[in-house]
C-alpha positions as CSV (number, residue, x, y, z in Angstrom):
1,M,0.0,0.0,0.0
2,A,1.5,3.3,-1.1
3,E,2.2,5.9,1.5
4,S,0.1,9.0,1.2
5,Q,1.9,12.3,0.6
6,P,1.7,14.8,3.4
7,S,-0.7,17.6,2.6
8,A,0.5,21.1,2.3
9,P,-0.1,23.2,5.5
10,P,-3.0,25.6,5.3
11,S,-2.2,29.2,4.4
12,L,-2.2,31.6,7.3
13,Y,-3.0,34.6,5.0
14,A,-6.1,35.2,2.9
15,A,-5.9,36.9,-0.4
16,R,-7.1,40.5,-0.1
17,E,-10.5,41.1,-1.6
18,P,-10.7,44.8,-2.8
19,V,-13.4,46.9,-1.1
20,F,-15.6,49.0,-3.4
21,P,-17.7,51.3,-1.2
22,K,-21.1,52.3,-2.5
23,K,-22.0,56.0,-2.7
24,V,-24.1,57.1,0.2
25,Y,-26.0,60.3,1.2
26,G,-26.6,61.5,4.7
27,N,-25.5,63.8,7.5
28,F,-22.3,61.9,8.3
29,R,-21.3,61.6,4.7
30,N,-21.8,65.4,4.4
31,L,-19.7,66.0,7.5
32,K,-16.9,63.9,6.0
33,W,-17.1,66.0,2.8
34,V,-16.8,69.2,4.8
35,I,-13.8,67.9,6.8
36,M,-12.1,66.6,3.7
37,I,-12.4,70.0,2.0
38,V,-11.3,71.9,5.0
39,T,-8.3,69.7,5.8
40,L,-7.1,69.4,2.2
41,G,-7.6,73.1,1.8
42,I,-5.4,73.8,4.8
43,Y,-2.7,71.4,3.7
44,Y,-2.5,72.6,0.1
45,L,-3.0,76.3,0.6
46,T,-1.2,77.2,3.8
47,P,2.3,77.5,2.3
48,W,1.0,80.2,0.0
49,I,-0.3,82.5,2.7
50,R,2.0,85.5,3.2
51,W,2.8,87.2,6.5
52,D,4.8,90.5,6.7
53,R,7.5,90.2,9.3
54,G,9.8,92.9,8.1
55,P,12.4,93.4,5.3
56,E,14.9,90.9,6.8
57,L,12.6,88.0,7.6
58,P,10.7,85.5,5.4
59,D,7.1,86.5,4.5
60,Q,5.7,82.9,4.4
61,A,3.1,82.5,7.2
62,V,4.0,78.9,8.0
63,L,7.6,78.0,7.4
64,V,10.0,75.4,8.9
65,D,13.3,77.2,8.2
66,L,15.8,74.3,8.5
67,A,18.6,76.5,7.2
68,H,18.3,78.9,10.1
69,R,16.8,76.3,12.5
70,R,13.6,78.2,13.2
71,F,9.9,77.6,12.9
72,F,7.5,80.5,11.8
73,F,3.8,80.3,12.4
74,F,2.2,83.6,11.5
75,W,3.3,86.0,14.3
76,I,5.0,83.3,16.3
77,E,8.6,82.4,15.9
78,I,10.1,79.3,17.5
79,W,13.9,79.0,18.0
80,P,15.8,75.7,18.6
81,H,16.1,76.3,22.3
82,E,12.3,76.8,22.5
83,F,11.5,73.3,21.2
84,Y,9.4,72.8,24.3
85,F,6.6,74.7,22.4
86,V,6.6,71.9,19.8
87,A,6.8,69.2,22.4
88,G,3.8,70.9,24.2
89,L,1.8,70.9,21.0
90,L,2.5,67.2,20.5
91,V,1.4,66.5,24.0
92,M,-1.8,68.5,23.4
93,A,-2.4,66.5,20.2
94,G,-2.0,63.2,22.1
95,L,-4.3,64.3,24.9
96,G,-6.8,65.5,22.3
97,L,-6.7,62.1,20.6
98,F,-7.3,60.4,23.9
99,L,-10.2,62.8,24.6
100,F,-12.0,62.2,21.3
101,T,-11.4,58.5,21.5
102,S,-12.8,58.3,25.0
103,A,-15.9,60.3,24.1
104,L,-16.6,59.1,20.5
105,G,-14.4,56.1,19.8
106,R,-12.2,55.9,16.7
107,V,-13.6,59.2,15.4
108,W,-10.2,60.6,14.4
109,C,-9.7,57.6,12.1
110,G,-13.1,58.0,10.6
111,Y,-13.0,61.7,9.8
112,A,-9.6,63.5,10.0
113,C,-6.8,60.9,9.7
114,P,-4.7,61.7,6.5
115,Q,-5.1,58.1,5.4
116,T,-8.9,58.4,5.6
117,V,-9.0,61.8,3.9
118,W,-6.8,60.9,0.9
119,T,-8.5,57.5,0.6
120,D,-11.8,59.2,0.4
121,L,-10.5,61.5,-2.2
122,F,-9.1,58.6,-4.3
123,I,-12.4,56.7,-4.0
124,L,-14.2,59.8,-5.2
125,V,-12.0,60.0,-8.3
126,E,-12.5,56.2,-8.9
127,R,-16.3,56.6,-8.6
128,W,-16.3,59.6,-11.1
129,I,-14.3,57.6,-13.7
130,E,-15.4,54.0,-13.3
131,G,-18.9,54.4,-11.8
132,D,-20.5,53.4,-8.5
133,R,-19.9,50.1,-6.7
134,N,-21.6,47.7,-9.1
135,A,-19.8,49.2,-12.1
136,R,-16.5,49.0,-10.3
137,L,-17.1,45.4,-9.2
138,R,-17.9,44.4,-12.8
139,L,-14.7,46.1,-14.0
140,H,-12.6,44.4,-11.3
141,R,-14.0,40.9,-12.1
142,Q,-13.6,41.4,-15.9
143,K,-10.6,39.2,-16.7
144,K,-10.1,40.5,-20.2
145,L,-8.1,43.8,-20.5
146,D,-10.0,45.5,-23.3
147,A,-9.6,49.1,-24.6
148,R,-12.4,50.4,-22.2
149,K,-10.9,48.8,-19.1
150,A,-7.4,50.0,-20.0
151,R,-8.7,53.6,-20.7
152,L,-10.6,53.8,-17.4
153,R,-7.7,52.4,-15.4
154,L,-5.1,54.6,-17.0
155,T,-7.3,57.7,-16.6
156,K,-7.9,56.9,-12.9
157,W,-4.2,56.2,-12.2
158,A,-3.2,59.4,-14.0
159,V,-5.6,61.5,-11.8
160,W,-4.3,59.7,-8.7
161,L,-0.8,60.4,-9.7
162,L,-1.5,64.1,-10.1
163,I,-3.1,64.2,-6.6
164,A,-0.1,62.3,-5.2
165,V,2.4,64.7,-6.9
166,A,0.5,67.7,-5.5
167,T,0.6,66.1,-2.1
168,G,4.3,65.6,-2.1
169,G,4.9,69.0,-3.6
170,A,2.8,70.8,-1.0
171,W,4.8,69.2,1.8
172,V,8.2,70.5,0.6
173,F,6.7,74.0,0.3
174,Y,6.5,74.1,4.1
175,F,10.3,74.1,4.3
176,T,11.3,76.9,2.0
177,D,9.7,79.9,0.2
178,A,6.9,78.3,-1.8
179,P,6.8,80.6,-4.9
180,T,10.6,80.4,-5.3
181,L,10.7,76.7,-4.9
182,L,7.8,76.2,-7.4
183,V,9.8,78.0,-10.1
184,D,13.0,76.1,-9.2
185,L,11.1,72.8,-9.4
186,F,9.9,73.5,-12.9
187,T,13.2,74.9,-14.1
188,L,15.1,71.9,-12.6
189,Q,17.1,74.1,-10.3
190,A,15.7,72.9,-7.0
191,H,17.9,70.9,-4.6
192,P,17.9,67.1,-5.1
193,V,16.4,66.6,-1.7
194,A,13.3,68.4,-2.8
195,Y,12.8,66.1,-5.8
196,T,13.6,63.0,-3.7
197,T,11.1,64.0,-1.0
198,I,8.4,64.7,-3.6
199,A,9.1,61.3,-5.2
200,I,8.8,59.4,-1.9
201,L,5.6,61.2,-0.8
202,T,4.1,60.8,-4.3
203,G,4.8,57.0,-4.2
204,T,3.5,56.5,-0.7
205,T,0.3,58.6,-1.3
206,F,-0.4,56.9,-4.6
207,F,0.0,53.4,-3.1
208,F,-1.6,54.0,0.3
209,G,-4.6,56.0,-1.0
210,G,-5.1,54.0,-4.2
211,F,-4.3,50.4,-3.5
212,A,-3.5,49.7,0.2
213,R,-6.5,51.7,1.6
214,E,-8.1,49.9,4.5
215,Q,-5.0,47.6,4.8
216,I,-3.1,50.5,6.3
217,C,-5.8,51.1,8.9
218,I,-6.1,47.4,9.8
219,Y,-2.5,46.2,9.7
220,A,-0.1,49.1,9.6
221,C,-1.7,51.6,12.0
222,P,-1.1,50.9,15.8
223,W,-4.0,53.0,17.0
224,P,-6.8,50.3,16.6
225,R,-4.8,48.2,19.1
226,I,-4.3,51.1,21.6
227,Q,-7.7,52.7,21.4
228,A,-9.4,50.1,23.7
229,A,-7.4,51.5,26.6
230,M,-9.1,54.9,26.0
231,M,-12.6,53.6,25.8
232,D,-15.1,52.3,28.4
233,E,-18.8,51.3,28.6
234,D,-19.9,55.0,28.3
235,T,-17.9,55.7,25.1
236,L,-20.2,56.5,22.2
237,T,-19.4,54.5,19.1
238,V,-21.1,53.1,16.1
239,G,-23.2,50.0,16.9
240,Y,-26.1,47.8,15.7
241,R,-29.2,47.5,17.8
242,E,-29.3,43.8,17.6
243,W,-32.3,43.5,20.0
244,R,-34.3,45.5,17.5
245,G,-33.0,44.2,14.2
246,E,-32.9,40.5,14.9
247,P,-34.0,38.0,13.6
248,R,-33.3,39.3,10.1
249,K,-35.5,38.9,7.1
250,H,-33.7,35.9,5.5
251,S,-32.6,34.2,8.8
252,E,-33.5,30.6,9.6
253,A,-35.5,31.9,12.7
254,V,-37.8,33.9,10.5
255,K,-38.3,31.0,8.1
256,A,-39.2,28.9,11.2
257,G,-42.0,31.4,12.0
258,E,-40.4,33.8,14.5
259,P,-41.4,37.5,14.1
260,Q,-39.0,39.4,11.9
261,G,-36.9,42.2,13.3
262,D,-36.3,45.6,11.6
263,C,-33.2,44.4,9.7
264,I,-34.2,43.3,6.2
265,D,-30.7,42.0,5.4
266,C,-30.3,44.5,2.5
267,M,-26.5,44.7,3.0
268,A,-26.6,48.5,2.6
269,C,-24.4,48.9,5.7
270,V,-21.8,46.5,4.4
271,N,-21.8,47.9,0.8
272,V,-20.9,51.5,2.0
273,C,-18.3,50.4,4.5
274,P,-14.8,51.6,3.4
275,V,-13.1,48.7,5.3
276,G,-15.6,46.1,4.2
277,I,-16.9,44.9,7.5
278,D,-20.4,44.0,8.7
279,I,-21.2,46.3,11.7
280,R,-24.0,43.8,12.6
281,D,-21.3,41.4,13.8
282,G,-20.5,43.7,16.7
283,Q,-17.5,45.9,17.5
284,Q,-14.5,45.1,15.4
285,L,-10.9,46.3,15.3
286,E,-11.3,47.2,11.6
287,C,-14.1,49.7,12.2
288,I,-12.9,53.3,11.8
289,T,-16.2,54.8,13.1
290,C,-16.9,56.8,10.0
291,A,-20.7,56.3,10.5
292,L,-21.5,55.8,6.8
293,C,-23.3,52.7,7.7
294,I,-25.7,54.9,9.8
295,D,-26.5,57.0,6.8
296,A,-27.1,53.9,4.7
297,C,-29.3,52.2,7.2
298,D,-31.3,55.3,8.1
299,D,-32.1,55.7,4.4
300,I,-33.4,52.1,4.1
301,M,-35.4,52.5,7.3
302,A,-37.0,55.6,6.0
303,K,-38.0,53.8,2.8
304,I,-39.6,50.9,4.5
305,G,-41.3,53.0,7.2
306,K,-39.3,51.9,10.2
307,P,-37.7,54.2,12.8
308,R,-34.2,55.4,12.1
309,G,-31.4,54.4,14.4
310,L,-31.1,50.7,13.8
311,I,-27.4,51.5,13.4
312,D,-26.4,54.5,15.5
313,Y,-23.9,56.0,17.9
314,M,-24.5,54.3,21.2
315,A,-22.7,53.1,24.4
316,L,-22.7,49.8,26.1
317,T,-24.7,51.3,29.0
318,D,-27.4,52.4,26.5
319,E,-27.7,48.8,25.2
320,Q,-28.4,47.5,28.7
321,R,-31.0,50.2,29.3
322,E,-32.7,49.8,25.9
323,R,-33.0,46.1,26.2
324,Q,-34.9,46.8,29.5
325,G,-37.2,49.2,27.7
326,Q,-35.6,52.3,29.2
327,P,-34.5,55.4,27.2
328,P,-30.8,55.9,26.6
329,K,-28.8,58.3,28.8
330,P,-28.5,61.9,27.5
331,I,-25.4,62.3,25.3
332,I,-24.0,64.9,27.7
333,K,-23.8,62.3,30.4
334,H,-21.8,60.0,28.2
335,I,-19.4,62.8,27.2
336,L,-18.9,64.5,30.6
337,R,-17.5,61.7,32.8
338,P,-14.3,61.5,34.9
339,R,-12.1,60.2,32.1
340,T,-13.0,62.9,29.6
341,I,-12.9,65.6,32.3
342,L,-9.4,64.5,33.2
343,Y,-8.2,64.5,29.6
344,T,-9.9,67.9,29.0
345,S,-8.3,69.3,32.2
346,L,-4.8,68.1,31.2
347,W,-5.2,69.4,27.6
348,S,-6.3,72.8,28.9
349,L,-3.5,72.9,31.4
350,V,-0.8,72.3,28.8
351,G,-2.4,74.8,26.4
352,V,-2.6,77.5,29.1
353,A,1.0,76.8,30.1
354,L,2.2,77.2,26.4
355,V,0.2,80.4,25.9
356,F,1.7,81.8,29.2
357,A,5.2,80.8,28.2
358,L,4.7,82.4,24.8
359,F,3.7,85.8,26.2
360,I,6.3,86.0,28.9
361,R,9.3,85.1,26.7
362,S,11.8,87.8,26.0
363,D,12.8,89.1,22.6
364,I,16.4,88.7,23.6
365,D,18.1,85.7,25.1
366,M,21.5,84.3,25.9
367,T,23.3,81.1,26.8
368,V,26.6,80.9,28.6
369,A,29.1,78.0,28.2
370,P,32.3,78.3,30.3
371,V,35.5,77.3,28.5
372,R,37.0,74.4,30.5
373,N,40.3,74.0,28.8
374,P,41.9,75.6,30.6
375,T,39.5,76.3,33.5
376,F,41.3,79.7,34.2
377,V,44.4,81.6,33.1
378,T,46.7,83.5,35.4
379,L,47.8,86.7,33.7
380,S,51.2,88.4,34.0
381,D,50.0,90.8,36.7
382,G,48.6,87.9,38.8
383,S,45.0,88.5,37.9
384,V,42.8,85.4,37.1
385,R,40.8,85.2,33.9
386,N,37.9,82.9,32.9
387,T,36.7,82.5,29.4
388,Y,33.0,82.0,28.3
389,E,31.2,81.4,25.0
390,V,28.1,83.5,25.1
391,R,25.5,83.0,22.5
392,L,23.3,86.1,22.0
393,R,19.9,85.9,20.3
394,N,18.1,88.9,18.8
395,K,14.5,88.0,18.0
396,H,13.7,91.4,16.6
397,G,13.3,92.2,12.9
398,E,16.2,94.7,13.0
399,T,19.8,94.8,14.1
400,R,20.1,95.7,17.8
401,P,23.0,96.7,20.1
402,F,23.4,94.4,23.1
403,R,25.3,95.5,26.2
404,L,26.9,92.9,28.4
405,S,27.7,93.3,32.1
406,V,28.6,91.1,35.1
407,K,27.1,91.1,38.6
408,G,28.3,89.3,41.7
409,D,31.7,90.3,43.2
410,E,32.4,93.9,42.5
411,T,36.1,93.2,41.7
412,V,35.3,91.0,38.7
413,R,35.3,93.0,35.4
414,L,34.1,92.0,32.0
415,Q,35.9,92.2,28.6
416,L,34.7,91.3,25.1
417,E,36.9,89.7,22.6
418,G,37.4,91.8,19.5
419,T,36.2,95.1,20.9
420,P,37.2,97.4,23.8
421,Y,33.6,98.1,24.5
422,S,30.9,96.2,26.4
423,T,28.4,96.5,23.5
424,V,28.1,94.4,20.4
425,N,25.6,94.5,17.5
426,V,23.5,91.4,16.8
427,D,21.9,91.1,13.4
428,A,18.1,91.0,13.0
429,N,16.5,87.7,13.9
430,A,19.9,86.0,14.3
431,Q,22.3,84.9,17.0
432,K,25.9,85.9,17.6
433,L,28.6,83.8,19.3
434,Q,30.7,86.2,21.4
435,R,33.7,85.2,23.5
436,V,33.6,86.9,26.9
437,Y,36.4,87.2,29.5
438,L,35.8,87.7,33.2
439,V,38.9,89.0,35.1
440,A,39.5,89.0,38.9
441,P,42.4,91.2,40.2
442,A,45.3,89.5,42.0
443,G,44.6,89.0,45.7
444,S,40.8,89.4,45.3
445,D,38.4,86.9,46.8
446,P,37.3,85.5,43.4
447,A,40.9,85.1,42.3
448,N,41.8,83.1,45.4
449,A,38.5,81.2,46.0
450,E,37.6,77.9,44.3
451,R,34.3,79.1,42.9
452,T,32.4,82.3,42.9
453,D,28.9,82.8,41.7
454,V,28.4,85.5,39.1
455,R,25.6,86.6,36.9
456,L,26.0,87.7,33.3
457,W,23.5,90.3,32.0
458,V,22.6,91.3,28.5
459,E,20.6,94.4,27.8
460,D,19.0,95.6,24.6
461,V,20.2,99.1,24.4
462,T,17.3,100.1,22.1
463,N,14.4,99.3,24.4
464,G,16.0,98.3,27.7
465,D,14.9,94.6,27.6
466,R,17.2,92.4,29.8
467,A,18.1,88.8,30.3
468,Y,20.6,87.0,32.4
469,K,22.4,83.7,33.1
470,D,24.1,82.5,36.2
471,T,27.5,80.9,36.0
472,I,30.7,80.2,38.0
473,F,34.0,82.0,38.2
474,N,36.9,79.6,38.9
475,G,39.8,80.8,41.0
476,K,43.3,79.6,42.0
477,A,41.9,77.3,44.7
478,N,41.0,74.9,41.9
479,Q,44.7,74.1,41.4
């Protein structure tokens, strides 16, 4: 008897079945259109907004000036040493994401995530060119590549490519003067980094929005696996009122004589879902809470004369109450609860702190770095000299004279390298590295002590603004 050959192990991966969402009308779909227009408008148009900062500063309203290591946002200018502002904004963004997820589930993913916005735009183009869901399905299942299919596919891909190029191009405009870079790009005079960045972003946008789509949300994005920690039984999210909809029209229970529920098994909710799931199966990791299934189901319910809301925003606590015949809790009670109040308080606290720090910061600044090699020098007359690298920052739009002075022990005097004066000019919106000497006379306490606390002051001679840094003067006792 011949031995049977071992069977091949089953595949752990299923082939992807493309999702072709059906066109839908309703309040949530309209909201998504508005958010798409606003977000894409902000992204594409912001680099072209001008903002007058003076003759020596860039006039682009939003600019990440890598060459000079600064960030401009309308009237706000962030320097490298003020990166805590950027860190604070990132903290606020994280807390805001926690807040919205806690209150409304994966609402960021459904409405404002860049992957969602660009995928919606690509699907819109696909629908314009190839038709609605049934037409696109027929085209997909058509094995033969005839002239019509080739024309539709090439046209669609060409429009996708234009959108992708515009997306990559808009991104690089945030890092240099947009009108100048646009001319340089078309005359092939732009830096190779600009072309490389545009090419990478064009490729990723074309692939993610046109082909990967829901696969990015399901497999690449970590947020679906984290969001559960932000949600509880009072979180409002999209759900199916199973106690009202079941048993469905074509179910075995109805065929056996049980009364039919409100769900007629029309599959409208599945056909409009951009990730291809059936919300009637309960909460699923893949659901991005876009609420298009609500619009689709409400439309069907209206047509068959049933109450809307078979699929709706609801919380687990509402399900328990409704099953017992009680009305759901008011929305405000779902939203205002300890978790969301905590996130809102933290978000507001960070925002107020950033605004406060923004308004109290000075237009001049300095950093002081003692030169440690050598720690001090003994001059020919016996006096002791310490050397410091002082970085002066002028945040004004014009050149300003800065006067330096020292406070602490009265015997310590200050000298500037390269000038007999105590004043130096610092260019507009720039920083100047100035070497500074502090000298203590022979026999003075600072000259003989190990360490003496001193304070370096800088004063804007034009308007009297001052800033200071504390440092140490090292004496002979260090030997």
